[in-house]
C-alpha atoms as one frame of an Amber mdcrd trajectory, in Angstrom:
protein
  38.624   9.661  58.728  40.132   8.198  55.570  37.551   6.393  53.474  38.896
   3.569  51.310  37.216   1.001  49.063  38.364  -2.566  48.537  36.986  -5.032
  46.005  37.001  -8.803  46.512  35.889 -11.643  44.260  34.065 -14.531  45.918
  33.638 -18.116  44.797  30.073 -19.172  45.644  26.942 -17.109  46.053  26.432
 -16.251  49.736  23.973 -18.337  51.681  21.103 -16.773  53.588  23.102 -17.052
  56.821  26.100 -15.365  55.168  23.905 -12.534  53.877  22.540 -12.031  57.380
  26.110 -11.947  58.746  27.111  -9.424  56.057  24.216  -7.251  57.165  25.607
  -7.356  60.689  29.035  -6.204  59.412  27.612  -2.713  58.972  27.605  -2.558
  62.776  31.408  -2.965  62.858  32.993   0.374  63.697  34.745   1.528  60.541
  32.641  -0.315  57.937  30.677   2.283  55.980  29.080   0.398  53.082  28.991
  -3.088  51.559  27.911  -3.686  47.957  27.488  -7.131  46.427  27.442  -7.661
  42.660  26.084 -11.170  42.091  26.670 -11.031  38.329  30.408 -10.379  38.706
  30.666 -12.253  42.038  32.277  -9.285  43.759  31.940  -7.573  47.108  32.978
  -3.935  47.466  33.500  -2.625  50.971  33.904   1.029  51.881  35.678   1.389
  55.210  37.590   3.827  57.405  41.298   3.133  56.875  42.190   4.731  60.210
  40.242   1.933  61.937  40.560  -1.086  59.640  42.859  -2.535  56.968  42.328
  -4.704  53.891  43.366  -7.951  55.668  40.967  -7.225  58.536  38.081  -6.494
  56.142  38.842  -9.738  54.298  38.909 -11.642  57.566  35.548 -10.157  58.595
  34.007 -11.266  55.290  35.460 -14.769  55.643  34.099 -15.040  59.165  30.707
 -14.012  57.792  30.838 -17.077  55.536  32.070 -15.586  52.259  34.648 -17.652
  50.374  36.920 -14.915  49.008  39.199 -15.884  46.146  41.109 -12.666  45.435
  41.359  -8.936  45.918  40.718  -7.023  42.704  42.117  -3.644  41.689  39.546
  -0.853  41.645  41.261   0.889  38.736  41.369  -1.217  35.566  44.803  -1.801
  34.072  45.791   0.992  31.717  47.014   0.117  28.233  50.722   0.492  27.723
  51.574   3.574  25.671  52.832   2.724  22.223  56.578   2.925  21.989  57.627
   5.928  19.971  59.873   5.081  17.044  63.440   6.162  17.553  64.434   8.626
  14.843  67.453   7.688  12.764  70.536   9.760  13.525  71.081  12.657  11.151
  73.883  12.242   8.638
């Protein structure tokens, strides 16, 4: 088993019916955990990558009634290293 996390941003807060459907997603073989952050409007899904893929997980969430807007990276962008000054050639 290869456990992978994917993070999606959604547009509107899930309805009661959508939350019920999300609860049922835990019964899908391969879905391990679903976490919703209402403040950031994100859904993080831990799944078995040998059984599912990111597009399938996204499709399952959409079918549950979640309006996904984008997939977010789990690792924040790293700052670019400062360019080292090129030393002047020796004379």
